[in-house]
C-alpha positions as CSV (number, residue, x, y, z in Angstrom):
1,X,-18.1,-16.6,60.9
2,X,-17.8,-20.6,59.4
3,X,-21.8,-21.0,59.3
4,X,-21.9,-18.0,56.7
5,X,-18.7,-19.4,55.0
6,X,-20.7,-22.4,54.2
7,X,-23.9,-20.7,53.3
8,X,-21.9,-18.6,50.7
9,X,-20.5,-21.9,49.2
10,X,-23.6,-23.7,49.2
11,X,-25.2,-20.9,47.1
12,X,-21.9,-20.4,45.0
13,X,-22.0,-24.3,44.1
14,X,-25.5,-24.5,43.6
15,X,-25.5,-21.5,41.4
16,X,-22.7,-23.0,39.8
17,X,-24.4,-26.1,39.0
18,X,-27.4,-24.3,38.0
19,X,-25.1,-22.3,35.2
20,X,-23.3,-25.2,33.8
21,X,-26.4,-26.9,33.4
22,X,-27.8,-24.3,31.3
23,X,-24.5,-23.9,29.5
24,X,-24.3,-27.6,28.5
25,X,-28.3,-27.8,27.5
26,X,-27.9,-24.5,25.8
27,X,-24.3,-25.7,23.9
28,X,-26.1,-28.7,23.1
29,X,-28.8,-26.8,21.3
30,X,-26.6,-24.6,19.3
31,X,-24.7,-27.4,18.3
32,X,-27.9,-28.8,17.0
33,X,-29.0,-25.4,15.3
34,X,-25.5,-24.9,14.1
35,X,-25.4,-28.3,12.5
36,X,-28.8,-28.0,10.9
37,X,-28.2,-24.8,9.5
38,X,-24.5,-25.1,8.6
39,X,-24.0,-28.9,7.6
40,X,-24.6,-29.2,4.1
41,X,-22.7,-25.8,3.2
42,X,-19.8,-27.7,5.5
43,X,-20.1,-30.9,3.5
44,X,-19.5,-28.9,0.7
45,X,-16.4,-26.8,1.6
46,X,-15.0,-29.9,2.9
47,X,-15.3,-31.9,0.0
48,X,-13.5,-28.7,-2.3
49,X,-11.0,-28.1,-0.1
50,X,-11.6,-25.0,0.2
51,X,-9.9,-23.8,3.0
52,X,-6.8,-25.4,2.5
53,X,-6.7,-24.0,-1.6
54,X,-7.5,-20.6,0.2
55,X,-4.5,-21.1,2.4
56,X,-2.2,-22.4,-0.3
57,X,-3.2,-19.6,-2.4
58,X,-2.8,-16.9,0.3
59,X,0.5,-18.4,0.7
60,X,1.5,-18.1,-3.5
61,X,0.3,-14.8,-2.9
62,X,2.6,-13.8,0.1
63,X,5.4,-14.9,-1.1
64,X,5.7,-13.2,-4.5
65,X,4.2,-10.5,-2.7
66,X,7.2,-10.4,0.2
67,X,9.8,-9.8,-3.4
68,X,7.4,-6.8,-4.2
69,X,7.4,-5.6,-0.8
70,X,11.3,-5.9,-1.0
71,X,11.3,-4.3,-4.2
72,X,9.3,-1.3,-2.9
73,X,6.8,-1.8,-5.3
74,X,3.1,-0.4,-5.5
75,X,1.6,-3.7,-5.7
76,X,3.1,-5.6,-2.5
77,X,2.1,-8.4,0.3
78,X,-1.1,-7.9,1.1
79,X,-2.6,-6.6,-3.0
80,X,-0.7,-10.0,-4.1
81,X,-2.8,-12.2,-1.1
82,X,-6.0,-10.8,-2.1
83,X,-5.6,-11.2,-6.0
84,X,-4.3,-14.6,-5.3
85,X,-6.7,-15.9,-2.8
86,X,-9.8,-13.7,-4.2
87,X,-8.9,-15.3,-7.7
88,X,-8.9,-19.1,-6.2
89,X,-11.9,-18.2,-4.3
90,X,-14.0,-16.6,-7.3
91,X,-13.1,-19.9,-9.2
92,X,-14.2,-22.4,-6.4
93,X,-17.5,-20.1,-6.4
94,X,-18.0,-20.9,-10.0
95,X,-17.4,-24.6,-9.7
96,X,-19.6,-25.1,-6.7
97,X,-22.5,-22.9,-7.7
98,X,-22.5,-25.1,-11.0
99,X,-22.9,-28.0,-9.2
100,X,-25.6,-27.0,-6.7
101,X,-27.2,-25.6,-9.3
102,X,-27.2,-28.7,-12.0
103,X,-26.0,-31.5,-9.7
104,X,-23.1,-32.1,-12.0
105,X,-19.9,-31.3,-12.7
106,X,-18.9,-28.0,-15.1
107,X,-19.5,-28.7,-18.5
108,X,-16.3,-28.9,-20.6
109,X,-16.1,-25.0,-20.0
110,X,-16.7,-23.6,-16.4
111,X,-14.3,-21.0,-16.5
112,X,-16.4,-17.9,-18.0
113,X,-15.7,-16.9,-14.4
114,X,-12.0,-17.1,-15.2
115,X,-12.6,-15.2,-18.2
116,X,-14.1,-12.4,-16.5
117,X,-10.8,-12.9,-13.4
118,X,-8.5,-12.3,-16.3
119,X,-10.3,-9.0,-17.3
120,X,-10.5,-7.4,-14.1
121,X,-6.8,-8.2,-13.0
122,X,-6.0,-6.3,-16.3
123,X,-7.7,-3.6,-15.1
124,X,-5.9,-3.4,-12.1
125,X,-2.6,-4.0,-13.7
126,X,-3.4,-1.0,-15.9
127,X,-3.7,1.2,-12.9
128,X,0.1,0.6,-11.6
129,X,1.6,1.1,-15.2
130,X,2.5,4.7,-16.0
131,X,4.4,6.5,-18.6
132,X,6.2,10.0,-18.1
133,X,8.7,11.4,-20.9
134,X,10.3,8.4,-22.5
135,X,9.6,6.1,-19.8
136,X,7.5,3.2,-18.7
137,X,7.2,2.1,-15.1
138,X,5.2,-0.8,-13.8
139,X,5.2,-3.1,-16.2
140,X,6.8,-6.2,-14.3
141,X,4.0,-5.1,-11.6
142,X,1.3,-5.7,-13.8
143,X,2.7,-8.4,-14.9
144,X,3.1,-9.8,-11.7
145,X,-0.5,-9.6,-10.6
146,X,-2.3,-10.5,-14.0
147,X,0.2,-13.8,-13.0
148,X,-0.6,-14.1,-9.3
149,X,-4.4,-14.0,-10.5
150,X,-3.6,-17.3,-12.9
151,X,-2.0,-19.1,-10.0
152,X,-4.9,-18.4,-8.2
153,X,-7.4,-19.6,-10.5
154,X,-5.0,-23.2,-10.9
155,X,-5.1,-23.5,-7.2
156,X,-8.9,-22.9,-7.4
157,X,-9.7,-25.3,-10.1
158,X,-7.8,-28.5,-8.2
159,X,-4.2,-28.3,-8.9
160,X,-2.4,-26.7,-5.6
161,X,0.6,-28.2,-5.7
162,X,1.1,-26.6,-9.5
163,X,0.6,-23.5,-8.0
164,X,2.6,-23.6,-5.1
165,X,5.6,-24.8,-7.5
166,X,5.0,-22.0,-9.7
167,X,4.9,-19.6,-7.1
168,X,8.2,-20.6,-6.2
169,X,9.4,-20.1,-9.5
170,X,8.3,-17.0,-10.0
171,X,9.4,-15.8,-6.5
172,X,12.8,-16.8,-7.3
173,X,13.1,-15.1,-10.7
174,X,11.6,-11.8,-9.5
175,X,14.5,-11.8,-6.8
176,X,17.1,-13.0,-9.0
177,X,16.2,-11.2,-12.4
178,X,15.7,-8.2,-10.1
179,X,19.4,-8.6,-8.7
180,X,20.7,-9.0,-12.1
181,X,19.0,-5.6,-13.7
182,X,20.7,-3.6,-10.6
183,X,24.2,-5.1,-11.5
184,X,24.3,-5.7,-15.3
185,X,26.2,-3.3,-17.1
186,X,24.0,-3.7,-20.7
187,X,21.1,-2.5,-19.2
188,X,19.9,1.0,-18.5
189,X,19.3,1.9,-14.7
190,X,16.4,2.8,-13.3
191,X,16.3,6.9,-11.9
192,X,15.6,6.5,-7.7
193,X,12.0,7.5,-7.3
194,X,11.6,11.3,-6.4
């Protein structure tokens, strides 16, 4: 019985050694292929701090989105995250594309994509504004969508601290002014949704 167990252990050791050898060789080949294929791209991503900027844009959109969720508005957490991070990504893409295509920094007017972001986000904002009888609702949500896109663009062009600080201020203002509107005797009260 001991001889059989020794034989099984020897066979498993040999098999494990062979498999680990193949994995070791395969890992080296894979890493070489990976760096040959994506190395230049990763250098550009690192040079422009793309992941850090997208993380901060996501965080900024989340802060404002959480307030919108708390206020039970149609454009909440996910929407604001995607608008902020998407605006940052479009802005980064336009800057990086210019540099890769021309080999130089963008000229004095690199923000053609930013103008298109403003137009597209304005279209999104228009979709949340509703008029019924004598009331118009959704204006703050539309303005917030537009504002969050601007924060994303600021982060994308290289001002993540400014974008973060503006997001904190905007979130605080939305919370404070929302509370003030609910308790103020001078402002008309919103009817609860039906």
